[in-house]
C-alpha positions as CSV (number, residue, x, y, z in Angstrom):
1,M,0.0,0.0,-0.1
2,N,1.3,3.4,-0.9
3,T,1.4,6.4,1.4
4,I,0.8,9.6,-0.3
5,H,0.3,12.8,1.9
6,P,-3.0,14.8,1.1
7,M,-0.9,17.9,0.4
8,A,1.3,15.9,-2.3
9,Y,0.5,16.2,-6.1
10,V,0.9,12.9,-8.2
11,H,-0.3,13.1,-11.8
12,P,-3.0,10.6,-12.5
13,S,-1.0,9.0,-15.3
14,A,2.1,8.5,-13.0
15,K,2.9,4.9,-12.2
16,L,3.9,4.1,-8.7
17,G,5.0,0.7,-7.5
18,D,4.1,-0.9,-4.2
19,N,4.9,0.7,-0.7
20,V,5.9,4.0,-2.1
21,E,5.9,7.0,0.3
22,V,5.2,10.6,-1.1
23,G,5.5,13.5,1.4
24,P,3.8,16.8,1.7
25,F,4.3,19.3,-1.1
26,A,5.9,16.6,-3.2
27,F,5.3,16.9,-7.1
28,I,5.2,14.0,-9.2
29,D,4.4,14.7,-13.0
30,A,3.0,12.7,-15.9
31,N,5.0,10.0,-17.6
32,V,6.7,9.2,-14.4
33,E,7.4,5.5,-13.3
34,I,8.6,5.0,-9.5
35,G,9.6,1.6,-8.4
36,D,8.6,-0.4,-5.1
37,G,9.7,0.9,-1.9
38,C,10.8,4.5,-3.0
39,H,10.3,7.5,-0.5
40,I,9.9,10.9,-2.4
41,M,10.1,13.4,0.7
42,N,8.5,16.6,1.1
43,N,9.2,19.4,-1.4
44,A,10.8,17.1,-3.8
45,T,9.8,17.4,-7.5
46,I,9.8,14.7,-10.1
47,F,9.0,16.1,-13.4
48,N,8.0,14.0,-16.4
49,H,9.8,11.4,-18.4
50,V,11.4,9.8,-15.3
51,K,11.9,6.2,-14.8
52,M,13.0,5.4,-11.2
53,G,13.9,1.9,-9.9
54,K,13.3,0.3,-6.6
55,D,14.1,1.6,-3.0
56,C,15.2,4.9,-3.9
57,T,15.0,8.1,-1.7
58,V,14.6,11.7,-3.1
59,F,15.2,14.2,-0.4
60,P,13.5,17.8,0.1
61,G,14.3,20.4,-2.7
62,A,15.8,17.9,-5.1
63,V,14.6,18.3,-8.8
64,V,14.7,15.2,-11.2
65,G,13.7,15.4,-14.8
66,A,13.8,19.0,-15.4
67,I,14.3,20.1,-19.2
68,P,18.0,20.4,-20.2
69,Q,19.9,23.5,-19.7
70,D,21.0,23.3,-23.4
71,L,20.1,25.5,-26.0
72,K,20.0,22.8,-28.6
73,F,16.8,21.4,-26.7
74,E,13.9,21.7,-28.7
75,G,11.0,20.1,-26.5
76,E,11.6,16.5,-27.7
77,D,10.7,13.6,-25.4
78,S,13.7,12.5,-23.5
79,W,14.3,10.9,-20.3
80,V,16.0,10.5,-16.8
81,E,16.5,6.7,-15.9
82,I,17.4,5.9,-12.2
83,G,18.4,2.4,-11.0
84,D,17.7,0.8,-7.6
85,R,18.7,2.1,-4.0
86,V,19.9,5.5,-5.4
87,N,19.9,8.3,-2.8
88,I,19.4,11.8,-4.2
89,R,20.0,14.3,-1.3
90,E,18.6,17.8,-0.7
91,C,18.5,20.2,-3.7
92,A,20.3,17.9,-6.2
93,T,19.3,18.5,-9.8
94,I,19.1,15.9,-12.5
95,N,18.2,16.9,-15.9
96,R,16.8,15.0,-19.0
97,G,18.6,14.1,-22.1
98,T,18.6,15.7,-25.6
99,K,18.2,14.4,-29.0
100,A,21.0,16.5,-30.2
101,S,23.5,14.1,-28.2
102,G,22.2,11.1,-29.8
103,K,21.4,9.4,-26.5
104,G,18.3,11.4,-25.1
105,V,18.6,10.0,-21.7
106,T,20.5,10.9,-18.5
107,K,21.4,7.5,-16.5
108,I,22.3,6.8,-13.1
109,G,23.0,3.3,-12.1
110,N,22.3,1.3,-9.0
111,D,23.4,1.9,-5.3
112,T,24.6,5.5,-6.2
113,L,24.6,8.5,-3.8
114,I,23.9,12.0,-5.2
115,M,24.7,14.4,-2.2
116,S,23.1,17.7,-1.8
117,Y,23.5,20.5,-4.5
118,V,24.9,18.2,-7.1
119,H,24.1,18.8,-10.7
120,V,23.8,16.2,-13.2
121,A,23.5,17.7,-16.8
122,H,21.9,16.2,-19.8
123,D,22.8,13.0,-21.2
124,C,25.3,12.3,-18.2
125,V,25.9,8.7,-17.5
126,I,26.6,7.7,-13.9
127,G,27.5,4.2,-13.0
128,N,26.8,1.7,-10.2
129,H,28.1,2.4,-6.5
130,C,29.2,6.0,-7.5
131,I,29.5,8.8,-4.6
132,I,29.0,12.1,-6.1
133,V,29.8,14.6,-3.2
134,S,28.0,17.9,-2.6
135,Y,28.1,20.8,-5.0
136,A,29.9,18.6,-7.7
137,G,28.7,19.5,-11.0
138,M,28.8,17.6,-14.2
139,A,28.2,19.3,-17.7
140,G,26.6,17.4,-20.5
141,E,27.5,14.0,-21.5
142,T,29.9,13.4,-18.8
143,E,30.5,9.7,-17.8
144,V,31.3,8.4,-14.3
145,D,31.9,4.8,-14.3
146,D,31.3,2.2,-11.4
147,W,32.6,2.8,-8.0
148,A,33.9,6.2,-8.9
149,T,33.9,9.2,-6.4
150,M,33.7,12.6,-7.2
151,G,34.9,15.1,-4.6
152,G,32.9,18.0,-3.2
153,K,32.9,21.2,-5.5
154,S,34.5,19.4,-8.3
155,G,33.4,20.1,-11.8
156,C,33.3,18.2,-15.0
157,H,33.9,19.8,-18.5
158,Q,31.5,18.5,-21.0
159,F,32.2,15.0,-22.6
160,S,34.5,14.2,-19.7
161,R,34.9,10.6,-18.5
162,I,35.8,9.2,-15.0
163,G,37.0,5.8,-14.7
164,S,36.0,3.1,-12.3
165,Y,37.5,3.2,-8.9
166,S,39.0,6.5,-9.4
167,F,38.9,9.5,-7.0
168,V,38.6,13.1,-8.0
169,A,39.7,15.5,-5.2
170,F,37.7,18.4,-3.7
171,G,37.4,21.3,-5.8
172,T,39.2,19.7,-8.9
173,R,38.2,20.9,-12.5
174,V,38.1,17.8,-14.6
175,T,39.1,19.1,-18.1
176,K,40.8,15.7,-19.1
177,D,39.8,12.1,-18.7
178,V,40.5,10.5,-15.3
179,P,41.5,6.7,-16.1
180,P,40.4,3.9,-13.7
181,F,42.1,3.4,-10.3
182,A,43.7,6.8,-10.1
183,L,43.6,9.8,-7.7
184,A,43.0,13.1,-9.6
185,G,43.6,16.7,-8.4
186,R,45.6,19.9,-8.6
187,E,44.9,22.7,-11.0
188,P,45.3,21.9,-13.8
189,I,44.3,18.3,-13.1
190,V,47.1,15.8,-12.9
191,F,47.6,12.3,-11.8
192,E,48.2,12.0,-8.0
193,G,48.9,8.3,-7.6
194,V,46.8,5.2,-7.5
195,N,43.7,5.2,-5.3
196,R,45.1,2.5,-3.1
197,V,43.1,3.1,-0.1
198,G,40.1,3.0,-2.0
199,L,40.9,-0.3,-4.1
200,L,41.9,-2.2,-0.8
201,R,38.6,-1.0,0.7
202,H,36.8,-2.6,-2.4
203,G,38.4,-5.9,-2.0
204,F,41.5,-5.5,-4.3
205,S,44.5,-7.7,-3.2
206,E,48.0,-6.0,-2.6
207,E,49.2,-7.8,-5.8
208,E,46.4,-6.4,-7.7
209,V,47.1,-2.9,-6.4
210,N,50.7,-3.3,-7.0
211,N,50.3,-4.4,-10.5
212,I,48.0,-1.4,-11.3
213,K,50.8,0.8,-9.9
214,A,53.3,-0.7,-12.0
215,M,51.2,0.1,-15.0
216,Y,50.8,3.6,-14.1
217,D,54.5,4.0,-13.6
218,A,54.9,2.8,-17.2
219,L,52.2,5.1,-18.3
220,Y,53.5,8.3,-16.6
221,F,57.2,7.9,-15.4
222,Q,59.2,5.7,-17.8
223,G,59.6,8.4,-20.5
224,M,57.2,6.9,-23.1
225,N,54.4,8.8,-24.9
226,V,50.7,7.4,-24.2
227,S,50.7,5.0,-27.4
228,Q,54.2,3.6,-26.5
229,A,53.2,3.1,-23.0
230,L,50.0,1.2,-23.9
231,E,51.8,-1.1,-26.2
232,Y,54.4,-1.8,-23.5
233,I,51.7,-2.5,-20.9
234,E,49.8,-4.9,-23.3
235,A,53.0,-6.7,-24.0
236,N,54.5,-6.8,-20.5
237,F,51.6,-7.3,-18.2
238,P,49.3,-10.5,-18.2
239,A,45.7,-10.0,-19.6
240,S,43.5,-9.2,-16.8
241,E,40.2,-7.4,-16.1
242,H,42.0,-4.4,-14.7
243,R,44.7,-4.2,-17.4
244,D,42.2,-4.3,-20.0
245,M,40.0,-1.8,-18.3
246,L,42.8,0.7,-18.1
247,L,43.8,0.1,-22.0
248,N,40.2,0.4,-23.1
249,F,39.6,3.5,-21.3
250,I,42.7,5.3,-22.5
251,R,42.1,4.0,-26.1
252,R,38.6,5.4,-26.0
253,S,39.5,8.7,-24.7
254,K,38.7,11.6,-26.9
255,R,39.7,14.4,-24.6
256,G,43.0,12.9,-23.6
257,I,43.8,11.7,-20.1
258,M,45.2,13.9,-17.2
259,S,48.9,14.8,-17.3
260,K,51.7,13.4,-14.8
261,P,52.4,15.2,-11.7
262,R,54.6,18.5,-12.3
263,P,57.6,19.1,-10.1
264,T,56.8,21.0,-7.0
265,S,58.6,24.3,-6.9
266,R,60.4,25.2,-3.7
């Protein structure tokens, strides 16, 4: 049985699953699908063309499904698709996609946390188990892969890509792609090392972490350009999920990957 506060508005065509709670002054528009066990808290807004999975929570002031802040948008039908067990905290904004992108949908995977005042622009794709910390902003068509963390007040240039298990530091401007397993920071953005603590927390073995570090040493610190380093890694490290994830990510990069650290002036 659903619990809908009498001061909430739910459009008659909206489809709500079982055991959905809708708080006072919440707004749920037409063409919305909300899965079982979701909680739409007071003063949250779900505009039309949103599909939400099970056991999600949308906190007060959050706005999901507003039209894109993109001048190429022409009023076409486009969507926001949200997975299961996603928490969208206070005043976060998640915009619909655009046809100009060729996607027409903004996606958020399962078990992801979108903290307060985060902005997810049109056609972004955020994976599973991601953490997007307060005040982070993603311009259109940003991709954030599984298990990545975006630090507070970080910002992504459009078309940027953030690799799996990476960590972007507080306040970082992401103007180049961040490969998997890496720490990113400084201004302009550079490689700050392997996300060792995060990898160990996620169950990586010491051997796996050391192998990843050795691949990054080849990429950044052995005097090779990127193409040479990728050939070296492919030839000298045994095939594995982690090796192939790193190689495939960098080879797909259109913006180029972040640079190696610069010497610190004294």
